[in-house]
N, C-alpha and C positions, 0 to 999 in steps of 0.2 A: 398773112398771118397765122398764128398758130392757135390764137383761143379765143370761143366765140364772144358776141358780144354780151352773152346773157354771164360764163364764167368769168368775165369779165370783172362784169358788175357786181356777183357773189363774190370776188373776192377783193375785188375793191372794198366792202361790208367788210370782210374780214379784215381785212389790214386797220380800218377804226376801230375792231373790237381788240386787235392785240394792241394797238395806242392805247385804248382805253385800260385797257390791264394793267400795262405798264403805270401809267398814272396814278392805277387804285391802287399798284402795291408798293409807287411810292409813297401814296399818300400815309398808306398803313404803317410804312415802312419809316415815317416823323414822327405817326403820331405813336410808337414804340420811340423812339432814337430819346421825345421829350419828356417819355414815360422812367430814359436810365435803362431802357432793354436794348440796352445794345446788342446780342448775341441775333434777338426777333427782328432787329431792323435791319442789319445787317442781313439776315436773312433773306427779309424781303426788300431790299435794296438792291440784292441781288435779283432777285426774280422780275424787278421792274426791268430791268437787264434784258433780263432772257425774254419778257416780252417784246418787250422793242425788236428787239434782235428775229423774234418772229414774224413782226409787220415787214421788218425790211429784207425777211428772204419770199414773202407776199411782194413786196414791191422788187423784187429785182427777180421775181419770177413773169411776170407782171409784161416788165419791161423784156423781157429778154424771147419771151413769147408774141413779141409786137401789140400789144394791150395797151391801152391807155391809162394811168396812176390818177384816180379823183380820188381822194382823201374825205373820207364824208367828217360834216362837224363831231366834236366830240363830247360829252356834258361831261360835269363835272363831277368828280369824285366821292364819294364819302369819305369825310375828313376826321369824323370824329366817334368813337367806339366807346362804350359803357368797360367792356373789359376785354382783356385780349379772346379771351376762345369767341367777343361774336365778330371780331378781326378776324379768325383764324377763320370761322364761319364762314364769314363771308368770299374768303377766298375759294373755301372748299369748292362751295358754292360756285363761283366765277367759273373754277377749273372745269366742271362738271359742265355749268355753257358752256364753256367755248370747245369743249367734248364733242356735244351736241351740231353746234354751229360744224366742225370739223366732218361730222358723220353730214351734213349736209352738205357740206361740198363736194365731200369725196359720190355720195347719190348724185348730186348735181353729174359731174363727170363723167357716171357708167349713162348716163341717161343721154349727156352730148356727144358719148365716146369719146370723152379726152384719153386717150392713156397716156400722154405726156402729165398731164393735171393731175392724172390717177397715182400717177409714179412718185410725180412731187410730192404729192399727199400722203402718202404713204409712214414720210417722215414725221409731218405733224401726229397723224395715228398714234405713230409708238409715243411719242413725246408728252399725249396727255395720260396716256398710259403710265406713266413717270408722276406727273405732273399730279395729277389726281390722286394716285399712290403716298407722294409724298406729301399732301395738305392734309389728308384724312390722317394719315399718319400722326403731324405736327397737331395736328387734330385733339386725338385720342390721350397725347402726351399733355397736351395741357388742359384737358381735361381731367385726367388723373391727379393733376399739381394741383390743379385750382387757384385762383388769383391767388390765395395765402402765401402761394408756394411758388414762383415763378422762377425766381435763384434757379430750381428745378430746371425748368426748361431752358432756360440759359444755359446753364450747365451741358445738358443734351446737344442741343446748337452747338456749344466749341466745343465741342469732343473733334 
């Protein structure tokens, strides 16, 4: 077995976090679709797929490393939003939380002297930079446009 029980448990927790992110993004996308904001909906449906892919990367890693996958229970996502800004802000906060979680996994891999996990997690470290930056930029665009000018946001995302 190439994965310690401690690392295995921590990654299983992260699998749940990634699936939870996927569900949250589906809820946000569905909210936007219901409001007729098809570009925002499309962006978040795509984000949901990416988060599911992240979870599956962790699943495959655990299996390949000889560990056991145990997906924790996942809480229902928030489904109602007072504004587009609220939903995008939640997404940015979520990505910042995931970044801290990934950093915690890297720290654990260092403590465990698990160089294979450190190498594997490097991809997620880089991915989180992109995820946080993307959500931060989207939030800035939404804030500049305001609720009355969401068609500008739709146009921005369509390009």
